[in-house]
N, C-alpha and C positions, 0 to 999 in steps of 0.2 A: 456570608451569603444572605441576602434579604429573603425572608419567608413571609408567606401570607399570614394574615391575622388568624389566630387560633391554631396555628401549626406549631405544636410544642414537641420538644425532644425530651423523652422521659428516661432514656438509657443511652449508654455509649453505642450499643449496637444500632439503635434507632438513629442516632446522630450520624453514624458512618454509613448507613444504608444509602444506596444509590437511588433506588425506587422505593418510595415510602407509602404511597397511597394506593388503594385497590384500583382506582380509576386509571392510574398511570400504568399499573401492571396490565390491565385490560387493553389499554391503548397499545402498549408495546406488543403483547401477544397477538392482538388483532392485526397489527401491521405485519408481523412475521408471517402469520397465517395467510394474509393477503398476498404476500410475495410468493409464498409456497404455492398458492393456488393460481398465480398469474398465468402459467401456461394454458390454463383452461379458457382464458378470454383474451389473451394478447397474441399478436402475430409472431411468427418465428423470428423475423428480423428484430422486433422489439425485445424478444427474449434473449437473442444473441447479444444485443447491446447491453441488456441488464447483466448478462454473464460477464461481459468485459468490465462493466462498472464494478461488480463485486470482486473480480480478480484484482483490479487496480486498487481497490480499497485495502486488500491484504498487503500488497506491496507498499502502499503508502503508510500503513500502520507500522510496518517495520522501519521504514525511513523516519517515521515520527519518533520512534524510540531513540534512535541514534542522533537525529538532528534536532527534533523538536524538544525532547526532554534532556538529552545529554549535551546538546550544543555542538556536536561534531558533524560538520557539513559533509555529506557523502554524495558523490556523483557516480557511484558504481553500482547502484541498486539493480539496474537492468542487467549488469554482468552476472550478478548472483542469481538472477532469474534464468540466465542462460545455463549456469551450472546446475541448477535444480532441474531444468528441463532435460538436459543431457543425461544426468544421473538417473532420473526416472525412466527415460526411454531405454537406456542401456541395460538397466536392471531388468526391465520387462522383456526386452528382445534377446539379450545374451544369456541372462540367468533364469529367465522364466518366472520372475517374481510376480505375484499378484499386485494389482494397483494399490490396494490398501496397505501393503508393506513397502512398496516403492516410494509412495508419497512421503512418509516420515523419514525414510532413509535418504531420499534426495534432499529434504530440508536440512538434515544433519550434515550431509556432504557440502551443501552450500554454506552452512554455518562454519564448517572447518576452513573452507577457502576464504570466507570473510575474515576469519581470525588472522590469516596471513597478511591481509591488507590493512588490518587494524593495528599491527605492531608499530608503525610509525606514529600512532596517535599519542604515545607516551612522550615523544621527544618534540613533536611539532603540533601546531594547531592553526586554526584560521585558514588563510589562503593556502598555506603550504600543505595542510592536511587535505584540503579540497583537491589539490593537484595530485597528492598521493593516492587518494581514492579514485581519481580520474584514471589513473594508470590501469586499474582493474578493467576499465572499459576498453582498453586497447590490448592488454595482455591476454585476457580470457578469450575474446573472439579470435585473436591470432592463433592461440593454442588450438582451439576447436577447428580452425581452418587448415592448419599445417601439421599438427601432431596426429599420430596414429591414423593414417589415411584409410587403412583397411577397416578400422572400427568406427571412426567418426565420419567417414565418407567425404572429407574435405568440404569443398564449397557446396556440393549437392545436399549435404545434410542427411538427416534420417527421417524415415516415415514413422510417425508415432502411432502406436497401437491404440485402439479404442479401449477406454477403461471399462472394466466390468466389476460391479459391486453387488454382492448378494444375488448373483445370478442375473442381474439386470444390466444390459448393454447400454451404456450412456452415449448413444450415437446421435442424439437429437438435442437441440438447444433446450427444449422443455425438460427433458430428463437430466441434462447436465446442470440445469439450474438448481436442482435439489442438492447436488454435490457442492457447488460453489457457495450457495447460501449457508449450508451447514458448516462449511469451512470458515466462512466469515463470522458466523456466530461464535464458533470456538475460538478463533484468533482474537476476536473482540473481547471476549471474556478474559482470555489470558493476558492480553495487552493491558486491559483496564486494571486487573489485579496486580500486574507488575508495577504499574505507575503508583499504586497505593501501598506498595510494599517497601521494605527497607532499600531495595535496589532502586526503586523509583525515586525515593527521596534522595538517594546518593546521586542519581542521574541529574536531578534538578540542581543539587548543590554544585556539581561539577560545571553545569551550564552557567550558573549565575556567577560563580567565582571559584575556579578550580584551585587557586592557591589557598584560599580560606578553607575550602573543603578538605584539602590535604592536611592543613594544620589541625583540623578538627578530627582527624583520624580516618578520613575516607581514603581508601586505597584506589588511587586514580587509575593505575594500570589495570587492576582487576575489573573495575566497573566500566571502564572504556571498552575493554575487550568483551565484556558481557553485553554491552549495548550493540557493538558491531556483530557479535555472534547472533543475537536475537534478530537484528535487522536483516542479516544475510539469510537466516532461516525463514523469515517471513517472505523474503524475496524468492527463496527457493520454492516455497509452497505456491506462490503466485506463478512462478515460471512453470511448475508442473501442471497446474490447472490450465494455464494458457496454451501450452504446447499440445496437451491432450484435447483441447478444444480445436486448435488449428490443424492437428494431425500431422504436423511437420515442424522440424526445427533445423536451423543451420546457424552459421555465425552472424547472420544479419537479422535474425528474428527479433532480438532485443539489442538495439544499438544505443549510441550515445543520446540520440533524440529521445528515446524512451526514458533514460535516466533524468534528463532535463525536464521532461513532461511530468514525471513522478514528483520531482522536487517542486515544480510549479503547482501541482495539485495540492501539495502540503502547504505551500505559501497561501494559496487562495482559500483553502479550508481553514487554516489556522494552526500555526506551529505550537506544539506542546499542549494540544487539546485532544480529547478522545473523540470528539465529533468531527474534527478537522478532516481526517481522511475520507469520511463519508461525504461531507459537503464538497470538498475539493475534487475528488474523483468524479462525482456525479456532474458537477457543473462543467468541468473541463471536457469530459467525454460528450456531454450534450452539446457543447459548443463545437466540438469536432464534427458531430453529426449535422449540426446546423450549417457548417461550412460546406458540406456536400450540396446543400440546397442553393446557397448563394454563390457557389463556385462558377457556374455558367455566367452569372451577371458580372462577376469580376473579370472573367475572361473577355467579355465584350469591351471593357475599357482598357484592358491590358492583354492584347492578343497573344503576346509571347509567353504569358503566364499559363501554367497548367491548371486543370480543373481542381487540383488539390492545393493550389497556392493559398486558398482562403484559410486552411487549417492553421499553419503557423502564424498567419496574420491575425486571426481571431484570438489565438492563444496568447500571442505577444501583447496584443492590445488589452485583453482582459487582465493579464498579469501586471501590466503597467498601471492600469486603473486601480487595482487592488493595492499595489505598493504605495500609491499616492493617497488614496482616499480611505482605504480599509486595510492598513498594514497588519492588523491582528487577525484578519481572516473572517470568514463567514461564521465560524463558531463563536467568536466574540460578539458579533452582531446578534446571533441567536440568543446568547445569554442576556444581552441588553433587552431584547424583546421580552424574554421571560420575566426579567426583573420588572420591566414596565407593566407587565400584566399583573404581577403579584401585588404591586402597590397601587393599582388603580383604585379610586379615581384621582390619586394624588401625584401621579406621574407628571413630569414636566413635558 
């Protein structure tokens, strides 16, 4: 990595540090404080959008671990969000668990289900593995729609209780933001440390050349299962946060479109990068909101189209442009901009 003049590394700890300068720490902490304080000066609709972005970041972070770092393409992330949402709701409604206990338990439950769909990853890969993970997006919604009708309420779904933490009822977007942002900070720190650990290096080795990784002693089955477990747990956390914000869940809450959208966010943001989920989720959801504005204009030229037709149109167009002109995603472009700034005025 290119460093600015005078930026020396005097120890291994200093060389491995992510944030090295006091100014960078101040900038990061100031940004976090600004987001925490945003309910004081932003509208409720903007805060609700920010909550959706933060929840999507968590789901994409999990997908990034299994697809971006391990190279195992998954189209079932939204199905694991469904598992997490149902687990949390049932634990709170049927067993009376508090939200702070239901959240990690639901994440673990989603991870266990994710392991079942990860089993084919030892024998198949590529397109065939994608089809195997896609099966989760059909099996899990079918199960929630048809199994245990007295408990899951079939197609009507369940009313999700309002979460309460430390005596505070999170029934407003501004209050809910404190929960989602805290969860994003925790999941980001965990995901970043995983990628820098032995498991993260094994993930990358499997992605680059699984045969060579196996010859070097990497246990493919163990690390592939671990990647799917982590991805499903992240999906479960995102599902819990999403349904408690929506206050309702059924088999259609997280469908195949959501899984494709999450994968598109990862591609736009940058596969195998820590900033990719942030860039991708933010850009795609902002485009989705922009589609609401231009929807009436599109309907003027295409009268048979609905007002929401602009959403898949903008998403597909943006994804096509990124695959052609910026296949490494926004995170790569951000790294290039930082490098250009460091070597100024000698940048080309």
